[in-house]
C-alpha positions as CSV (number, residue, x, y, z in Angstrom):
1,X,-35.8,-60.7,23.6
2,X,-34.5,-57.4,22.3
3,X,-30.8,-56.9,21.8
4,X,-29.7,-54.8,24.8
5,X,-27.2,-52.8,22.7
6,X,-29.9,-51.8,20.2
7,X,-32.5,-51.1,22.9
8,X,-30.1,-48.6,24.6
9,X,-29.2,-46.9,21.3
10,X,-31.7,-44.1,20.5
11,X,-31.0,-44.6,16.8
12,X,-32.8,-47.9,16.9
13,X,-35.6,-46.9,19.3
14,X,-39.2,-47.0,18.2
15,X,-39.5,-43.2,18.6
16,X,-36.5,-42.6,16.4
17,X,-37.9,-45.0,13.8
18,X,-41.2,-43.1,13.8
19,X,-39.4,-39.8,13.4
20,X,-37.4,-41.2,10.5
21,X,-40.6,-42.3,8.8
22,X,-42.3,-39.0,9.4
23,X,-39.3,-37.0,8.0
24,X,-39.7,-35.7,4.5
25,X,-37.7,-37.5,2.0
26,X,-35.0,-35.7,-0.1
27,X,-35.8,-36.0,-3.8
28,X,-33.2,-37.7,-5.8
29,X,-31.9,-35.3,-8.5
30,X,-32.5,-36.4,-12.1
31,X,-29.8,-37.0,-14.6
32,X,-30.6,-33.7,-16.3
33,X,-30.3,-31.8,-13.1
34,X,-26.9,-33.4,-12.3
35,X,-25.7,-32.7,-15.8
36,X,-26.7,-29.0,-15.4
37,X,-24.9,-28.7,-12.1
38,X,-21.7,-30.2,-13.5
39,X,-21.8,-28.1,-16.6
40,X,-22.5,-24.8,-14.8
41,X,-19.5,-22.4,-14.8
42,X,-17.6,-22.1,-11.5
43,X,-18.2,-18.8,-9.7
44,X,-15.5,-16.2,-10.2
45,X,-13.4,-14.8,-7.3
46,X,-15.3,-11.5,-7.7
47,X,-18.6,-13.4,-7.3
48,X,-17.3,-15.1,-4.2
49,X,-16.3,-11.8,-2.7
50,X,-12.6,-12.5,-3.0
51,X,-9.7,-10.1,-3.8
52,X,-8.9,-9.8,-7.6
53,X,-6.3,-7.9,-9.6
54,X,-9.0,-6.0,-11.4
55,X,-10.7,-4.9,-8.2
56,X,-7.4,-3.9,-6.6
57,X,-6.5,-1.9,-9.7
58,X,-9.9,0.0,-9.5
59,X,-9.6,0.8,-5.8
60,X,-6.0,1.9,-6.3
61,X,-7.0,4.1,-9.2
62,X,-9.8,5.7,-7.1
63,X,-7.4,6.3,-4.2
64,X,-4.8,8.0,-6.5
65,X,-7.6,10.1,-8.1
66,X,-8.5,11.4,-4.7
67,X,-4.8,12.0,-3.9
68,X,-4.5,14.0,-7.2
69,X,-7.5,16.2,-6.2
70,X,-5.9,16.9,-2.9
71,X,-2.6,17.6,-4.6
72,X,-4.2,20.2,-6.9
73,X,-5.8,21.9,-3.8
74,X,-2.4,21.8,-2.0
75,X,-0.6,23.3,-5.0
76,X,-3.1,26.2,-5.2
77,X,-2.8,26.8,-1.4
78,X,0.9,26.1,-1.4
79,X,1.7,29.7,-0.3
80,X,0.0,29.0,3.0
81,X,2.6,26.9,4.8
82,X,0.2,26.2,7.7
83,X,-2.1,24.3,5.2
84,X,0.8,22.0,4.1
85,X,2.0,21.4,7.6
86,X,-1.6,20.7,8.8
87,X,-2.3,18.3,6.0
88,X,1.0,16.5,6.7
89,X,0.1,16.0,10.4
90,X,-3.4,14.8,9.6
91,X,-2.0,12.5,6.8
92,X,0.5,11.0,9.3
93,X,-2.2,10.3,11.9
94,X,-4.5,8.7,9.3
95,X,-1.5,6.6,8.0
96,X,-1.0,5.2,11.5
97,X,-4.7,4.5,11.9
98,X,-4.8,2.7,8.6
99,X,-1.6,0.8,9.3
100,X,-2.7,-0.6,12.7
101,X,-6.4,-1.0,12.0
102,X,-7.4,-4.7,11.7
103,X,-10.2,-4.2,9.2
104,X,-9.6,-1.9,6.2
105,X,-11.9,1.1,6.0
106,X,-12.4,2.7,2.5
107,X,-13.4,6.0,4.1
108,X,-10.1,6.2,6.1
109,X,-8.0,5.1,3.1
110,X,-9.6,7.8,0.9
111,X,-9.3,10.4,3.7
112,X,-5.6,9.6,3.9
113,X,-5.3,10.0,0.1
114,X,-6.9,13.4,0.2
115,X,-4.9,14.9,3.0
116,X,-1.6,13.3,1.8
117,X,-2.4,14.8,-1.6
118,X,-2.8,18.3,-0.1
119,X,0.6,17.8,1.6
120,X,2.3,16.6,-1.6
121,X,0.8,19.4,-3.6
122,X,1.9,22.0,-1.1
123,X,5.4,20.7,-0.7
124,X,5.7,20.4,-4.5
125,X,4.8,24.1,-4.9
126,X,7.5,25.0,-2.3
127,X,10.1,23.0,-4.2
128,X,9.0,24.5,-7.5
129,X,9.6,28.0,-6.1
130,X,13.0,27.3,-4.6
131,X,14.5,25.1,-7.4
132,X,14.9,25.4,-11.1
133,X,11.8,27.5,-11.7
134,X,9.3,24.6,-11.3
135,X,11.0,22.0,-13.6
136,X,11.9,19.9,-10.6
137,X,8.3,18.8,-10.0
138,X,7.7,17.2,-13.4
139,X,11.1,15.7,-13.3
140,X,10.3,14.1,-9.9
141,X,6.9,12.9,-11.3
142,X,8.4,11.2,-14.3
143,X,11.2,9.8,-12.2
144,X,8.6,8.3,-9.9
145,X,6.6,6.8,-12.7
146,X,9.7,5.4,-14.2
147,X,10.8,3.6,-11.1
148,X,7.3,2.3,-10.5
149,X,7.0,1.1,-14.1
150,X,10.4,-0.6,-14.2
151,X,9.8,-2.3,-10.8
152,X,6.4,-3.6,-11.9
153,X,7.9,-4.9,-15.2
154,X,10.7,-6.7,-13.4
155,X,8.3,-8.2,-10.8
156,X,5.8,-9.3,-13.5
157,X,8.6,-11.0,-15.5
158,X,9.8,-12.8,-12.4
159,X,13.3,-11.2,-12.5
160,X,12.7,-9.5,-9.1
161,X,11.0,-11.3,-6.2
162,X,10.7,-10.6,-2.5
163,X,12.9,-13.0,-0.4
164,X,13.3,-13.5,3.3
165,X,16.9,-12.4,3.3
166,X,16.4,-9.3,1.1
167,X,13.4,-8.3,3.3
168,X,15.6,-8.6,6.4
169,X,18.3,-6.4,4.9
170,X,15.6,-4.0,3.7
171,X,14.2,-3.7,7.3
172,X,17.6,-3.1,8.8
173,X,18.4,-0.3,6.3
174,X,15.0,1.2,6.7
175,X,15.4,1.4,10.5
176,X,18.9,2.9,10.1
177,X,17.5,5.5,7.6
178,X,14.7,6.3,10.0
179,X,17.2,6.9,12.8
180,X,19.4,9.1,10.6
181,X,16.3,11.1,9.6
182,X,15.3,11.6,13.2
183,X,18.8,12.7,14.2
184,X,19.1,15.0,11.2
185,X,15.8,16.6,12.0
186,X,16.9,17.2,15.5
187,X,20.1,18.9,14.4
188,X,18.2,21.1,12.0
189,X,15.6,22.1,14.7
190,X,18.3,23.0,17.2
191,X,20.3,25.0,14.7
192,X,23.4,22.7,14.8
193,X,23.4,22.7,11.0
194,X,22.1,25.6,8.8
195,X,21.9,23.6,5.6
196,X,18.4,23.3,4.1
197,X,18.6,19.5,4.2
198,X,20.8,19.2,7.3
199,X,23.5,16.6,7.0
200,X,22.3,15.6,3.6
201,X,23.7,18.7,1.9
202,X,25.9,20.0,4.8
203,X,28.2,17.0,4.8
204,X,30.2,16.0,1.7
205,X,32.1,12.8,0.8
206,X,34.9,13.4,-1.8
207,X,33.1,16.6,-2.7
208,X,29.7,14.9,-3.2
209,X,26.9,15.9,-0.8
210,X,25.9,13.0,1.5
211,X,22.3,13.3,0.3
212,X,23.1,12.1,-3.2
213,X,24.4,8.6,-2.4
214,X,21.9,8.4,0.5
215,X,19.1,9.5,-1.8
216,X,19.9,6.8,-4.4
217,X,20.0,4.2,-1.7
218,X,16.6,5.3,-0.3
219,X,15.1,5.2,-3.8
220,X,16.3,1.6,-4.1
221,X,14.7,0.9,-0.7
222,X,11.4,2.4,-1.9
223,X,11.6,0.3,-5.1
224,X,12.0,-2.8,-3.0
225,X,9.1,-1.7,-0.9
226,X,7.1,-1.7,-4.1
227,X,8.2,-5.3,-4.7
228,X,6.8,-6.1,-1.3
229,X,3.5,-4.4,-2.1
230,X,3.2,-6.3,-5.4
231,X,4.0,-9.5,-3.7
232,X,1.4,-8.9,-1.0
233,X,-1.2,-8.3,-3.7
234,X,-0.2,-11.5,-5.5
235,X,-0.4,-13.5,-2.4
236,X,-3.8,-12.0,-1.5
237,X,-5.3,-12.9,-4.8
238,X,-3.8,-16.3,-4.9
239,X,-4.9,-17.2,-1.3
240,X,-8.4,-15.8,-1.9
241,X,-8.3,-13.0,0.6
242,X,-11.6,-11.2,1.2
243,X,-12.3,-8.4,-1.4
244,X,-12.1,-5.6,1.2
245,X,-8.4,-6.1,1.5
246,X,-7.9,-4.6,-1.9
247,X,-8.2,-1.3,0.0
248,X,-5.3,-2.3,2.2
249,X,-3.3,-3.0,-1.0
250,X,-4.2,0.4,-2.4
251,X,-3.2,2.1,0.8
252,X,0.2,0.4,0.8
253,X,0.9,1.4,-2.7
254,X,0.0,5.0,-2.0
255,X,2.3,5.2,1.0
256,X,5.2,3.7,-0.9
257,X,4.7,5.8,-4.1
258,X,4.4,9.1,-2.1
259,X,7.5,8.2,-0.2
260,X,9.3,7.5,-3.4
261,X,8.2,10.8,-5.0
262,X,9.3,12.8,-2.0
263,X,12.7,11.1,-1.9
264,X,13.3,11.7,-5.6
265,X,12.1,15.3,-5.2
266,X,14.7,15.9,-2.4
267,X,17.4,14.1,-4.3
268,X,16.9,16.3,-7.4
269,X,16.9,19.4,-5.1
270,X,20.3,18.4,-3.6
271,X,21.7,17.8,-7.1
272,X,20.5,21.1,-8.5
273,X,21.5,23.1,-5.4
274,X,19.4,25.8,-3.9
275,X,18.9,28.9,-6.0
């Protein structure tokens, strides 16, 4: 008499046994094949389609090259203020799209780089006309490169790291600065202050324009934003993020470095005073 448990179990039915006999057998690998598999090199992160430092560096370099091309065009067309304003508006819209888009788009990142470059070139030409005969622009460029270089060196050495508490303080100060900038812009638009930079150079503390200590603080905020960018790249590479997110890292670095450059440019302008 057949075992009722086995007879009800399809695994032990006659049909199942027949299918198992008819199924092709899987060849057993030889010792040489196993040895070759074990000795084969492990695939790299790049081969697996993962984010790497090298790929992130390349995409960042391409993005900044496009930004530089746009900056040259903006510098040449700097006399046409409408071009600078238009590029600034388009760049802002593209920045918002890239920020809130779930999947990074190389075309959108490079488009942002170009239009933001046109804006940066145009505003740089305006500053060069108004302040110090043009020397202010190379000073701001070298100042920006210096801050980026020092921040990167400190981060790479482990002396500076992003922390939860520091990030919370950073966000509070950033929101406060954004609110101040919005109020200051409104006062300038409605003619409450006639100073070129509004409250920044219209209000003094112990004879020092408010824009100088405020500008130094904002440069430090931008430097910490760079730390957050570097930390994000490190975590992306360590966690094996998909390769496409190197474009997100490139976009983040561009936004921070452009912000840093514009703040240094304005800080130098306040220090020098309008001609």
